[in-house]
N, C-alpha and C positions, 0 to 999 in steps of 0.2 A: 601715040598717046599712052598706051600701056607701058611702053618702055620708059618714057619720061617719068611716069608715075613711080615705077620701081626705082629708078635712079634717085628720085626725090626721097623716097623712104630710106634708101641706103645712106643718102647724105645726112638725113636727120638723125638716124641711128648712130652714124660715125661721130657727128658733132656732139651728140648727147653723151656718148661714151668718153670723148676727150674732155668735154667740159666738166663732167661730173667725176672723171677719173674712176670709172667703174668697170674698166676692162678686166675681165677675169680670165686668167691663164688656164689653159688645159693642164692636166697633171704632166703630160709629156713635155709641154713647152716650159713649164716651171722646172721640171727635172733637168731639162737641157741647160737652162740658165745656171742652176746650182752645180750640176756636174762640171761645167766649164770652169767655174770659179774655184770649186773645191779641189779639182784635179791640179790646178795651178798651185794651190796652197800646199798640196801633198808632195810637190817637188822638193819641199824642205824636208830633208831626211830626219830632222828632229821630231817631226810630226808623224805619229803612227796610226792615229784614227781620228775621224771627225764624225760628229753627230749634229744634225741641224733640224730645227723645227721652224716652220713658217706658218703664220696666221695671216691670211690675205682676204680681207672683205668677207668674212664669214666662212671661208674655206681653210682647211688645215692640210699641210703637207710636211712629211718628215723623210729624211734620208740618212743613211749611215755608210761610212766608208772606212776602209782599212781594217786593221786588226788591233784589238786592245793589248795583246801581248805578242811579242815578236815570235813569228813562226808557229803560232798556235791556231791560226786561221779562225780566230774568235771575233767576228765582227760585232760592233755594238748593235743594240736593238732597242725596241721600245721598253724592254725591262731593265736595261742598263741604268744603274743609279750613279749619279755624279755629285761630287761636292760642288755646289754652285757659289761657294765663298761669299764675296761681297755683294752678289746679286741679292743676297739676304737683306741688305740694307734698304732695297726698294720696298721690301715688305714691311720693314720697320718704319719707313717713311710713310707708307700707306696707313699704318696704324696711328701714326702721329697726325695725319690728315684727318682721320676719323675723330681723334681726340679734340682737334680744333673745331670740327663741325658739331661735336657733342658738347662743346663748352667745358671740356675737361682741363684744358689749358689753351693759351694763346701764344702766338709767335713772339710777341714782345715781352712775355713774362720773364722775369728773373728766375733762373733755374733753381735758386736756393730756396725759393718758397715751397719747392717740392722735395727738398732733402731734409732728412732728420740730422740735426746737429749744427755746429757752427762752421761755416765755410766762407769766412771772410776773404780767403785767398782766391776765390773764384771771381775776381774782378781785377780791373787795371785802372788806377786813377779814378775810382768811383764809377767805372763803366762795367756793369756786371755782364756775365755770360747769360744770354737769353736763349730761349728754346730755338729760335731761328738760327742761332749760331751753331748749335749742335747739328741741325739739319743740313747745314751748308759747309761744314768743315772750316768754320771761321772762328771757332771758340778760343783757340790758342792752347787747347789741351794737347798733351803729347800724342804722337801718332799711335804708339803701342802701349801696352801695359807697362807701368813703372817697374823696372827691374829686368825686363826681358831684353832691353837694348844691349846690355852687356854681353849676353850670349850671342846675339846677332852680329855684333861687331867683331867678335872673336871667331865667327863661323861655326859656333857650337850649336848645331841644329838640334841635336838630341837634348842638350841642356835647355834650350829654348822650349822644346816640346814638353819636357817634364815640368818646367816652370809654369807654363800655361795650364797644364792639366791639373796641377795642384794649387792653382791660384783661385781663391774663393771670393765670395761676395764681401766678406769682412776685410779681406786683403785689399779689395778694390777701393772701398770707402776709406779705409785707413790711409792708403796711399793718395787718395784724392785730396786729403787735407794737407798733404805735403807738396802738392803741385804749386808752382809759381807761374802766374800768367804774366808774360813779358811784353805784351802789346795789347792795344785796344781791341776787344772782341768785335768781329765783323769787318775788320780792315784787311785781313790777309788769309788766303786759302791755304790751309795746311791739313792734308788728309788725316783724319783722326778716328781710328776704330774705337779709341777710348771714349770719344764723344758719342758714338753710336750706342755703345753699351750703357753709357750713363742715361741716355734717352730711353733706352729699353727699361731701365729700373724706374725711371719716372713714369713711364706708361704703366708699369705694374702697380705703382703707388696710386695713381689717379683712378685706375679702373678696379683696383683691389682684386687683381687677377694675374696669374703668372703670364709671362711672355708667350710660353707655349700655348696656353689656352686662348690667349688673344689671337694668335695666328690661326688657330683651329676655328674659332668662332666667327671671325670677321674676314678671313681670307680662304682657308682651305675648304671649309664646309660650303659656303655659297658658290665657289668656283669648282667644287668637286675634285679638288687636288688631293687624292687619296694616297699618293705616293711621295709627298713632300714632307720631310720630317727632320727634327733636330736629332733624334736618337733612332738608330736602326735595330731591328731584331737580329738575332744570329742568322737567320735565313736571308734577311735583306742585306746583311753585311757581305754575304757571298756574291751578291749582285753589284756591290760597290766597285766601280772601276778602279784599277790601280793606276796611280799617277807615275809620271816619269820626268826625269830631268833631261837636259838637252843632249846628254850622252846615251840616253836610253835606259839609265839605271832606275829601278823601282824606288819610289819615294814613300815615306811613311804617310799614314792617314793624318788629316788635319785634326789637331787636338781641339777640344772644346773648352773655351773659357766658360765659367759657371753659367752665364746667361746665353751667349751665342747670338745676340742681336746684331753683331757686326759681320758675321759671316760663317755660320756653322750649318746652315740648311743643306740637305741632300735632296735631290730631285731627279726626275726623268724628263726626257724630251716631251712625251705626251702631257705630263703635268705642266710643263712650262708653256705648252700651247694653250692649255686651259687658263693659265695665268694671263697670257696675252689676250685671250678672248674676254676674260673677266675685266681686264683693264680697259679694253676698247669698247666695252658696252656703253652705248650713249647714255644710259640711265645711271651709270656709276659715277655719281657726283664726288665720291671720295677719291677715286682715281684722278678726276679732273682737278680737284683741290691739290693733290699731290704734285701736279705738273706746274702749278703756279710758280712763277719766278719769285724767289724769296730774297736773293742777293741783289745788291745795288751796284757796287763798284769793284766786285771781285769776279771770279769764275762763275758763269751763269749756272745757277742751281735752283732746283725745285726742292721737294722733300726728299733729299738724297739723290734725286735724279740729276744727271748732268744734262744740260740743255744745249742743243746745237742747232743752229739755223743752217738748212741745207736746201739750196735751190728752191727758194720760195715756200719751203715747208719747214716744220720744226720736228726734230727728233729728240726723244728722251731716252737716255742710255745709261747703262752701267756695266762695268766689267766685273768678273769674278776670278781672282787668282788664288787658288789653293796651293799647297806645296808642290803638287805635281799635275795640276789641272788648270786650264785656262778657259774662261767662257766669256760670252758677251750676250746682252739682251738689249735690243733696241725697239722702241715703240714710235710709231708715227700716227697719232690719232686722226689727223686730217684725212689721211688716205687709208686708214684702217689696215695698217700693215705692222706686223710684229715679227721679228727674227730672233731666234735664240740659237747660238752655236757654241759647241764645246769640243775641246780636244783634251785627251788625257796626257798632256805634256805641259811643262812650263819651263821656259828658258828666257834669256835676257830680253828678247824682242817678240816673245810669243804673243803677247797681248796686242801689240801693234800689227803684227801679221794677221791675226785673227780678225781684228776690227777692220782692217783694210778689205778683207774678203767679205765680211758682213756688209760693209758699205757698198762694195761693188755689186753684190747680189741685190741690195736694196735699190741701187740706181738702175740696174738692169730690169727689175720688176716695175719700178715706179717711173716708167717712161712718160 
């Protein structure tokens, strides 16, 4: 009788863990999963170091591999600072979600009501660009700042860097009046950092607060992200990891366009774990708003989040590709899993390789 009773208890516990998906890995088991996948990634000689942070049902795990600089034996660590590039957009989207909940603006609003001046050009056949179009890269705005394309087409990286560094808010809005929209907003996905920065300026306008202060007030302070910043001190700059191209050459730091809402934040793995914890808090209605599907007939998008259906669950994801750094952040609210992974290299398929590794780790964890 006692044996049967113990078997019954074991069965109930097993079923409960499977049905609720609440199995918690030991640190050793999780490390084994990550080691296997990262070591496979490191067989690509263009990758010199890997940093990963996992948030799993209330538990945090981080690991670091390789060396930041060739033959210097300087492995990344919790203090290593990385350019997270376009992962910044998820935070801009989070601020936009708060603005919607705060009744500062609405997804269907014509963006021109939040701009000073005449912008008749920001529509196509009487179909205006709306807030939702900026959030989903369907506005029809150019991908990059007006004027920088010429440098990029000619392979003049230094020229492009200097252009961006000297491009100010006045230049942005002056060029915005010269842009021509060639298709109905909302009908085609074309990735646009221009649109993200424009939304950043709109957020500043409706809140009467700088983008940087909005980040601090609504994201960094409540999540205790003390090491995520737009601008670094001289001491912090020494901890900023050097990026590399596919041949191992050191790349210059990412220049900051005036606002930086499209991709200028710097962060650490511990801070990204705090961000994932913040997002996955059941009481975070702003995060939940930011995951709502906004697009209809184009690439599935939330508030800058790319939405992917995966094995009966949903993943919200974003990549970050700086000049010499590649990163990914994925969130699975249903199973309370978050993974952030960064390499201090960027080459033609670095983003695809890194995402494949992130997904493999996710699948191995999310059995």
